Rosetta silent file (secondary structure, phi, psi, omega in degrees, C-alpha in Angstrom):
SEQUENCE: MSSALPPRGSDLPLLMLLGFRALIDEVHADLAEAGHAGFRPLHGVTFKAIGDGVTASELGRRLGVSKQAAGKTIEGLEREGYVERVADPADARSKIIRLTPRGVDVQQQAFEAMARLRARWAEQLGEERMATIEEGLREMTADREMRFDIPGWFSG
SCORE:     score description
SCORE:     0.000 S_00000001
   1 L     0.000  123.806  179.423   14.789    7.669  -13.212 S_00000001
   2 L   -81.840  139.338  178.931   17.126    6.407  -10.437 S_00000001
   3 L  -111.966   17.544 -179.108   17.297    2.731   -9.549 S_00000001
   4 L   -79.099  138.865  178.925   19.458    3.423   -6.450 S_00000001
   5 L   -68.868  149.730  173.899   18.233    1.793   -3.247 S_00000001
   6 L   -72.211  147.955 -170.706   17.452    3.917   -0.384 S_00000001
   7 L   -57.952  145.627  173.210   20.239    4.171    2.189 S_00000001
   8 L   -55.522  136.462 -179.678   20.219    1.442    4.977 S_00000001
   9 L    90.737    0.027 -176.188   18.080    2.618    7.873 S_00000001
  10 L   -75.452  -15.578  172.747   15.821    4.843    5.963 S_00000001
  11 L   -90.930   -2.065 -177.055   12.896    2.652    6.977 S_00000001
  12 H   -52.773  -55.162 -177.426   13.968    2.590   10.538 S_00000001
  13 H   -58.885  -48.337 -177.433   11.651    5.405   11.824 S_00000001
  14 H   -65.687  -37.175  173.802    8.740    3.935    9.974 S_00000001
  15 H   -63.357  -37.781 -173.785    9.436    0.395   11.201 S_00000001
  16 H   -79.426  -36.136  174.898    9.577    1.688   14.821 S_00000001
  17 H   -64.602  -38.793  178.053    6.330    3.642   14.313 S_00000001
  18 H   -68.417  -33.957  173.927    4.609    0.504   12.872 S_00000001
  19 H   -67.268  -44.741  171.053    5.671   -1.527   15.856 S_00000001
  20 H   -49.314  -53.558 -173.205    4.318    1.252   18.095 S_00000001
  21 H   -63.749  -44.982 -179.758    1.146    1.344   16.191 S_00000001
  22 H   -58.977  -46.054  177.531    0.731   -2.463   16.225 S_00000001
  23 H   -55.505  -59.747 -170.242    1.176   -2.466   20.045 S_00000001
  24 H   -64.953  -36.386  178.930   -1.131    0.464   20.706 S_00000001
  25 H   -69.291  -38.025 -179.172   -3.908   -0.671   18.357 S_00000001
  26 H   -71.807  -35.715  174.177   -4.000   -4.119   20.026 S_00000001
  27 H   -58.746  -46.263 -172.752   -3.918   -2.514   23.468 S_00000001
  28 H   -74.498  -26.820  175.780   -6.987   -0.323   22.506 S_00000001
  29 H   -67.379  -38.713  176.933   -8.752   -3.277   20.998 S_00000001
  30 H   -63.597  -44.979 -179.302   -8.386   -5.065   24.387 S_00000001
  31 H   -66.915  -35.448  177.490   -9.678   -1.995   26.238 S_00000001
  32 H   -71.083  -34.914  172.415  -12.600   -1.645   23.990 S_00000001
  33 H   -66.115  -21.399  177.197  -13.553   -5.221   24.629 S_00000001
  34 L   -88.276    7.628  179.558  -13.275   -4.401   28.365 S_00000001
  35 L   100.441    5.094 -176.200  -15.761   -1.605   28.168 S_00000001
  36 L  -116.756   46.733 -177.507  -13.509    1.311   27.210 S_00000001
  37 L   -59.353  -29.411 -177.494  -14.394    1.780   23.527 S_00000001
  38 L   -85.029  -10.258  176.423  -14.004    5.591   23.699 S_00000001
  39 L   -70.217  126.022 -176.264  -10.426    5.392   25.025 S_00000001
  40 L  -114.845  162.975  176.486   -7.900    6.568   22.389 S_00000001
  41 H   -46.952  -52.007  177.968   -4.249    6.562   21.988 S_00000001
  42 H   -51.453  -29.235  179.487   -4.093   10.242   22.824 S_00000001
  43 H   -66.097  -40.519  178.108   -5.762    9.470   26.064 S_00000001
  44 H   -57.774  -42.101 -178.476   -2.928    7.172   27.060 S_00000001
  45 H   -70.668  -35.460  178.557   -0.479    9.878   26.341 S_00000001
  46 H   -69.056  -42.837  173.093   -2.477   12.338   28.199 S_00000001
  47 H   -53.528  -44.676  175.168   -2.681   10.083   31.204 S_00000001
  48 H   -59.145  -47.975 -175.725    1.226    9.944   31.277 S_00000001
  49 H   -64.642  -32.498 -175.553    1.375   13.727   31.009 S_00000001
  50 H   -73.943  -36.009 -176.782   -1.192   14.086   33.920 S_00000001
  51 L    45.217 -119.503 -174.092    0.855   11.801   36.252 S_00000001
  52 L   -93.973    4.697  178.723   -0.112   12.414   39.808 S_00000001
  53 L   139.849  135.933 -173.114   -1.993   15.607   38.929 S_00000001
  54 E  -161.474  150.438  175.928   -1.463   18.803   36.736 S_00000001
  55 L   -79.697  163.905 -177.278   -3.231   22.011   35.784 S_00000001
  56 H   -59.422  -42.611  178.855   -4.731   22.488   32.461 S_00000001
  57 H   -72.693  -28.799  175.311   -1.993   24.861   31.407 S_00000001
  58 H   -72.794  -34.489  174.073    0.761   22.560   32.490 S_00000001
  59 H   -63.861  -45.110  177.970   -0.948   19.754   30.694 S_00000001
  60 H   -58.637  -39.656  178.711   -1.046   21.792   27.458 S_00000001
  61 H   -63.263  -47.392 -179.685    2.612   22.504   27.869 S_00000001
  62 H   -60.824  -34.772 -179.665    3.494   18.820   28.448 S_00000001
  63 H   -87.393   -7.047 -179.799    1.354   17.768   25.441 S_00000001
  64 L    78.785   24.348 -178.697    2.681   20.503   23.236 S_00000001
  65 L  -132.043  163.542  175.683   -0.773   21.980   22.655 S_00000001
  66 L   -65.253  160.369  176.042   -2.631   25.071   23.750 S_00000001
  67 H   -50.718  -45.305  179.963   -4.490   25.341   27.065 S_00000001
  68 H   -63.700  -43.072  177.077   -7.754   25.308   25.053 S_00000001
  69 H   -61.193  -48.603  179.704   -6.838   22.125   23.216 S_00000001
  70 H   -60.211  -38.245  174.780   -5.812   20.440   26.555 S_00000001
  71 H   -53.670  -44.919  179.459   -9.114   21.725   27.890 S_00000001
  72 H   -68.508  -33.000 -176.512  -11.078   19.947   25.187 S_00000001
  73 H   -70.374  -47.173 -179.623   -9.161   16.662   25.850 S_00000001
  74 H   -52.959  -53.899 -174.090   -9.825   17.139   29.665 S_00000001
  75 H   -58.915  -42.940  176.690  -13.603   17.687   29.081 S_00000001
  76 H   -61.774  -46.111  175.257  -13.803   14.481   26.989 S_00000001
  77 H   -64.681  -37.599  169.870  -11.990   12.429   29.588 S_00000001
  78 H   -58.474  -42.895  179.484  -14.304   13.959   32.252 S_00000001
  79 H   -57.978  -41.341 -179.937  -17.354   13.024   30.334 S_00000001
  80 H   -82.025   -8.335  175.226  -16.066    9.397   30.245 S_00000001
  81 L    87.446   13.495 -177.509  -15.291    9.479   33.924 S_00000001
  82 L   -88.963  -22.396 -176.992  -11.592    9.039   33.552 S_00000001
  83 E  -141.074  159.348  178.658  -10.325   12.308   35.067 S_00000001
  84 E  -139.776  153.007  177.809  -11.643   14.927   37.528 S_00000001
  85 E  -103.064  127.318  178.991  -10.776   18.513   38.338 S_00000001
  86 E  -127.646  159.462  179.780  -10.093   19.166   42.067 S_00000001
  87 E   -64.617  142.069  176.048   -9.042   22.358   43.881 S_00000001
  88 E   -82.271  109.985 -174.061   -5.416   23.116   43.791 S_00000001
  89 L   -60.349  -22.806  178.785   -4.143   23.286   47.387 S_00000001
  90 L   -89.629   -8.967 -179.338   -1.407   25.757   46.335 S_00000001
  91 E  -155.933   99.319 -173.733   -3.732   28.061   44.384 S_00000001
  92 E   -54.682  -25.232  177.075   -7.504   28.452   45.059 S_00000001
  93 E   -76.473  -13.413 -173.311   -8.020   29.872   41.624 S_00000001
  94 E  -109.001  155.067  176.794   -6.678   26.802   39.929 S_00000001
  95 E  -112.124  142.123  165.820   -7.856   23.305   39.434 S_00000001
  96 E  -103.054  137.183  179.427   -5.741   20.122   39.298 S_00000001
  97 E   -97.177  127.944  176.392   -6.649   17.410   36.816 S_00000001
  98 E  -140.081  167.204 -179.678   -6.164   13.839   38.120 S_00000001
  99 E   -80.180  136.643  175.154   -7.174   10.396   37.310 S_00000001
 100 L   -82.417  168.308  176.626  -10.446    8.981   38.834 S_00000001
 101 H   -54.646  -34.464  173.364  -10.619    5.400   40.035 S_00000001
 102 H   -64.676  -41.785  173.340  -12.001    4.598   36.567 S_00000001
 103 H   -58.568  -42.173  170.839   -9.054    6.310   35.004 S_00000001
 104 H   -60.485  -39.251 -179.116   -6.693    4.337   37.163 S_00000001
 105 H   -75.016  -34.128  176.153   -8.425    1.163   36.273 S_00000001
 106 H   -72.862  -31.795  177.583   -8.253    1.714   32.558 S_00000001
 107 H   -73.558  -36.636  174.901   -4.563    2.591   32.774 S_00000001
 108 H   -61.829  -43.836  177.482   -3.930   -0.547   34.873 S_00000001
 109 H   -62.548  -38.144  179.207   -5.743   -2.580   32.143 S_00000001
 110 H   -70.475  -35.095  178.074   -3.616   -0.940   29.473 S_00000001
 111 H   -69.235  -42.290 -178.258   -0.364   -1.813   31.377 S_00000001
 112 H   -61.649  -44.173 -178.138   -1.579   -5.451   31.709 S_00000001
 113 H   -63.253  -42.273 -177.171   -2.470   -5.733   27.915 S_00000001
 114 H   -61.984  -40.909 -179.459    1.061   -4.222   27.109 S_00000001
 115 H   -60.631  -46.585  175.770    2.649   -6.869   29.410 S_00000001
 116 H   -61.212  -35.953 -177.308    0.815   -9.619   27.472 S_00000001
 117 H   -74.991  -40.026 -179.145    1.828   -8.186   24.081 S_00000001
 118 H   -57.708  -44.711 -177.564    5.433   -7.847   25.241 S_00000001
 119 H   -68.229  -35.607  168.746    5.379  -11.414   26.335 S_00000001
 120 H   -58.548  -44.218  178.621    3.900  -12.464   22.966 S_00000001
 121 H   -72.195  -32.406  174.887    6.525  -10.616   21.048 S_00000001
 122 H   -68.830  -29.185  177.842    9.218  -12.129   23.244 S_00000001
 123 H   -74.903  -27.099 -179.777    7.869  -15.603   22.569 S_00000001
 124 H   -79.534  -49.496  178.174    7.999  -14.918   18.869 S_00000001
 125 H   -73.837  -29.482 -169.702   11.336  -13.090   18.792 S_00000001
 126 L    98.609  134.959 -176.336   12.966  -14.786   21.772 S_00000001
 127 H   -56.363  -41.620 -179.832   13.482  -13.211   25.093 S_00000001
 128 H   -64.241  -46.630  174.548   17.020  -12.383   24.465 S_00000001
 129 H   -57.178  -43.284 -178.210   16.312  -10.515   21.198 S_00000001
 130 H   -62.815  -42.264  176.861   13.389   -8.719   22.845 S_00000001
 131 H   -65.152  -40.742 -178.212   15.646   -7.606   25.748 S_00000001
 132 H   -64.737  -48.236  178.269   18.323   -6.480   23.332 S_00000001
 133 H   -53.694  -45.018 -179.540   15.783   -4.350   21.410 S_00000001
 134 H   -66.970  -42.485 -178.584   14.588   -2.711   24.677 S_00000001
 135 H   -67.810  -32.369  176.708   18.082   -2.172   25.905 S_00000001
 136 H   -70.620  -37.196  175.424   19.243   -0.760   22.665 S_00000001
 137 H   -70.392  -43.494  168.756   16.380    1.789   22.557 S_00000001
 138 H   -52.336  -49.363  178.773   17.084    2.772   26.193 S_00000001
 139 H   -60.046  -40.671  177.392   20.647    3.262   25.444 S_00000001
 140 H   -63.675  -31.611  176.120   19.879    5.355   22.282 S_00000001
 141 H  -105.258   11.154 -175.727   17.501    7.551   24.141 S_00000001
 142 L   -53.166  -40.098 -177.565   19.220    7.795   27.491 S_00000001
 143 L   -83.549    4.987 -178.774   20.021   11.400   26.960 S_00000001
 144 L  -102.691  138.023  177.443   16.438   12.325   25.989 S_00000001
 145 L   -74.222  139.429  170.722   13.928   13.651   28.324 S_00000001
 146 L   -65.318  126.067 -174.122   10.595   11.565   28.354 S_00000001
 147 L  -129.015  144.499  176.792    8.224   13.924   26.488 S_00000001
 148 L  -114.322   18.466 -172.723    4.455   13.607   25.985 S_00000001
 149 L   -86.368   21.686  173.230    4.138   16.354   23.401 S_00000001
 150 H   -38.923  -56.517 -172.936    3.298   13.872   20.617 S_00000001
 151 H   -54.376  -49.362  178.247    0.011   15.637   19.724 S_00000001
 152 H   -61.042  -46.477 -175.362    1.830   18.990   19.356 S_00000001
 153 H   -66.380  -45.265 -179.578    4.891   17.513   17.680 S_00000001
 154 H   -64.707  -39.246 -178.050    2.855   15.614   14.978 S_00000001
 155 H   -90.705   -3.616 -177.556    0.676   18.566   14.078 S_00000001
 156 L   -94.015    0.000    0.000    3.396   21.241   14.451 S_00000001
């Protein structure tokens, strides 16, 4: 039985994930209190992938899941009134998925909740430390494309 300590940094990914989880869980608790109890972390990632509008196939590609899996997510978001399918002006056979006013509203509420959480973290850690963390993460990921394929990446 080895008594060797794990190498420095071995907990870094889990600490970053724990921080992510703490923030996201609190945002979603705020959203639930505001009447969006069915809104899930996957929905926030999906909203980012939808952007200004996207086809189901493209959404699946961005999320790293099949078109069918993307379709199930879209159907759930449609039932909740967060997204709608509209005619694609570039292809009459295709539909564009976009946020509805309710979708834009919940997204704005999430942004505001995140800003409050960031301020609370900065109050506890100090603004300088908080800015250093953010700047360091931006620097370390500057050469990486912003990706939304978390669902496919975690399950793949």
